[in-house]
C-alpha positions in Angstrom: -6.6 -10.5 -10.6 -7.2 -11.9 -14.1 -5.0 -14.6 -15.6 -3.3 -12.1 -17.8 -2.1 -10.2 -14.8 -0.5 -13.1 -12.9 2.9 -11.8 -13.9 2.1 -8.5 -12.3 0.9 -10.3 -9.2 4.2 -12.2 -9.0 6.0 -8.9 -9.2 3.8 -7.4 -6.5 4.5 -10.4 -4.3 8.2 -9.8 -4.6 7.7 -6.1 -4.0 5.6 -6.3 -0.9 8.0 -8.9 0.5 10.8 -6.3 0.3 9.2 -2.9 0.9 12.3 -1.5 2.5 15.9 -1.2 1.5 18.7 -3.3 2.9 19.9 -0.7 5.3 16.9 -0.8 7.7 17.2 -0.9 11.4 15.0 -2.7 13.9 11.6 -1.3 14.8 11.3 0.2 18.3 8.2 -1.8 19.3 5.8 -4.5 18.2 2.2 -3.8 17.1 -0.8 -4.7 19.1 -2.7 -7.8 18.0 -4.6 -7.8 14.7 -7.9 -6.0 14.6 -10.6 -6.0 11.9 -9.3 -8.8 9.8 -12.8 -10.1 9.0 -13.9 -6.7 7.9 -10.9 -6.3 5.6 -11.6 -9.6 4.0 -15.3 -8.7 3.5 -14.3 -5.5 1.8 -12.3 -7.5 -0.7 -15.0 -9.9 -1.5 -17.8 -7.4 -1.8 -18.9 -6.3 -5.3 -20.2 -2.8 -5.5 -23.5 -2.7 -7.5 -23.1 0.8 -8.9 -19.9 0.4 -10.8 -18.3 -2.7 -12.3 -14.9 -3.7 -11.1 -12.1 -1.9 -12.9 -9.7 -4.0 -15.0 -6.3 -3.2 -16.3 -5.9 -2.7 -20.0 -3.5 -4.5 -22.4 -2.2 -8.1 -22.6 0.2 -10.3 -20.7 3.0 -7.7 -21.3 1.2 -5.0 -19.3 4.0 -2.9 -17.9 4.3 -2.7 -14.1 7.6 -1.0 -13.8 7.5 2.7 -14.8 6.2 5.0 -12.1 5.1 7.6 -14.6 1.4 8.6 -14.4 -1.2 7.0 -16.8 -1.3 9.0 -20.0 -5.1 9.0 -20.2 -5.3 11.1 -17.1 -8.4 9.2 -15.8 -6.9 8.1 -12.5 -6.7 10.6 -9.7 -3.4 9.9 -7.9 -2.9 10.7 -4.3 -0.2 13.4 -3.9 -0.3 14.0 -0.1 -1.1 11.9 2.9 -2.0 13.3 6.3 -2.4 10.9 9.3 -2.9 13.0 12.5 -3.1 10.1 15.0 0.6 9.2 14.2 1.7 12.7 13.2 2.4 11.8 9.5 2.4 14.3 6.7 4.0 12.8 3.6 4.2 13.4 -0.2 2.9 10.5 -2.3 4.7 9.5 -5.5 3.4 7.2 -8.2 5.5 4.1 -8.3 5.7 0.7 -10.0 7.9 -2.3 -9.6 11.7 -2.1 -9.8 12.6 -3.8 -13.0 16.0 -5.0 -11.7 15.0 -6.2 -8.3 11.3 -7.0 -8.9 10.5 -5.1 -5.7 7.8 -2.5 -5.0 9.5 0.7 -5.9 9.1 2.7 -2.6 10.6 6.2 -2.9 14.2 6.2 -1.6 13.5 9.2 0.7 11.9 7.7 3.9 9.7 10.7 4.5 7.9 10.0 1.2 5.5 7.2 0.3 4.6 5.5 -2.9 1.2 4.9 -4.6 1.0 1.7 -6.7 -0.1 3.5 -9.9 -1.2 0.3 -11.7 -4.0 -0.1 -9.3 -7.1 2.2 -8.7 -6.8 5.9 -8.1 -8.7 7.9 -5.5 -11.7 8.4 -7.8 -12.3 4.7 -8.2 -15.6 3.2 -7.0 -14.0 -0.2 -6.5 -10.7 -1.8 -5.5 -7.8 -1.2 -3.2 -5.7 2.0 -3.5 -2.2 0.9 -2.3 0.2 3.2 -0.6 3.5 1.8 0.8 6.3 3.4 2.7 9.5 2.8 4.7 9.4 2.1 8.3 12.9 3.4 8.9 16.5 3.5 7.5 19.9 3.2 9.1 21.0 6.2 7.2 17.8 8.4 7.3 16.2 7.4 10.5 12.5 6.9 11.1 10.3 6.6 8.0 6.9 8.1 7.2 5.3 4.8 8.3 7.4 4.2 11.4 4.3 4.4 13.6 1.8 2.8 11.2 1.5 -0.1 13.6 -0.1 2.2 16.1 -3.2 3.0 14.0 -6.4 1.5 15.3 -10.0 1.1 14.2 -11.8 4.4 14.0 -8.7 6.5 13.4 -9.1 8.9 10.5 -6.8 10.4 8.0 -6.8 12.3 4.7 -5.5 11.6 1.2 -5.3 14.6 -1.1 -5.6 13.9 -4.8 -4.0 15.6 -7.8 -7.4 17.2 -8.4 -6.9 19.1 -5.1 -9.7 17.3 -3.3 -9.2 16.0 0.2 -10.7 12.5 0.8 -11.1 11.3 4.4 -10.7 7.6 5.3 -11.5 5.6 8.5 -9.3 2.7 9.6 -11.2 -0.6 9.9 -8.3 -3.1 10.2 -4.7 -3.4 11.1 -3.0 -6.7 10.4 0.5 -8.2 10.5 1.6 -11.0 8.1 4.8 -12.9 7.6 5.8 -11.6 4.2 5.6 -15.0 2.5 2.0 -15.3 3.6 0.4 -11.9 2.9 -2.7 -12.4 0.7 -1.6 -10.0 -2.1 -4.7 -10.7 -4.2 -6.8 -9.1 -1.5 -4.7 -6.0 -0.9 -3.9 -5.2 -4.6 -7.4 -6.1 -5.9 -9.1 -3.8 -8.4 -12.5 -5.0 -7.3 -14.5 -5.2 -4.1 -15.5 -2.2 -2.0 -13.4 1.0 -2.4 -10.7 1.1 0.2 -7.2 2.4 0.9 -4.4 0.1 1.9 -1.3 1.3 3.8 1.7 -1.1 3.9 5.1 -1.1 5.6 7.5 -3.5 7.2 7.3 -4.8 10.8 8.1 -7.6 13.1 11.6 -8.8 14.0 14.5 -7.7 12.0 16.8 -10.4 10.5 20.4 -9.1 10.5 21.4 -11.8 8.0 19.0 -10.9 5.3 18.8 -7.3 6.3 15.0 -7.4 6.1 12.1 -7.4 8.5 10.1 -10.6 8.7 6.6 -9.2 8.5 4.4 -6.6 6.8 2.0 -4.3 8.6 -1.2 -3.7 6.6 -3.8 -1.0 7.5 -7.1 -1.0 5.7 -9.3 2.1 5.6 -12.6 3.0 3.9 -14.0 6.3 2.8 -15.2 8.1 5.9 
């Protein structure tokens, strides 16, 4: 992140710390231990030689709220996510940060997921494409990412872009972080090797705050 985007990073920090609504219920099980953490970190620190790192345009007032698609049409947004190992087929909506709550604007319907549209699109040769989703809801039941914690290294899935092209990804890491300690600059980076990052909530549920303690983060690379 550049200095001019520190405000956006702060907004993302709040958003990832509250990816789910206040009506969530506890997860049914805990994830296995972290796998692939070193590889995920290496992807973030790598610098592709073919294409320079993408950088956001604008000044310190770069908007991060509206979920509308970029007007220039250069980014290829994901529109569908298919993850056979955990039986997920979900629509993907472009999202930003909720202006009122400063939270990542995950779609309210738990069977849909959100692509952080101020980061890279599927065509990018560098950076982290971020897709976040609900784990569950007291009102709607299990979310699209309820079983995200079950993904393991080597599992594959497909992200379909607005251009109609299917892109296959292979899981290289699954990590769990206390929300206050998740390294956002790694998972929302616009540089480093191209990768796709899936995020949801996990860990124990706090009935007082009505939030989960942790985030589950899955990192995948083009297969």
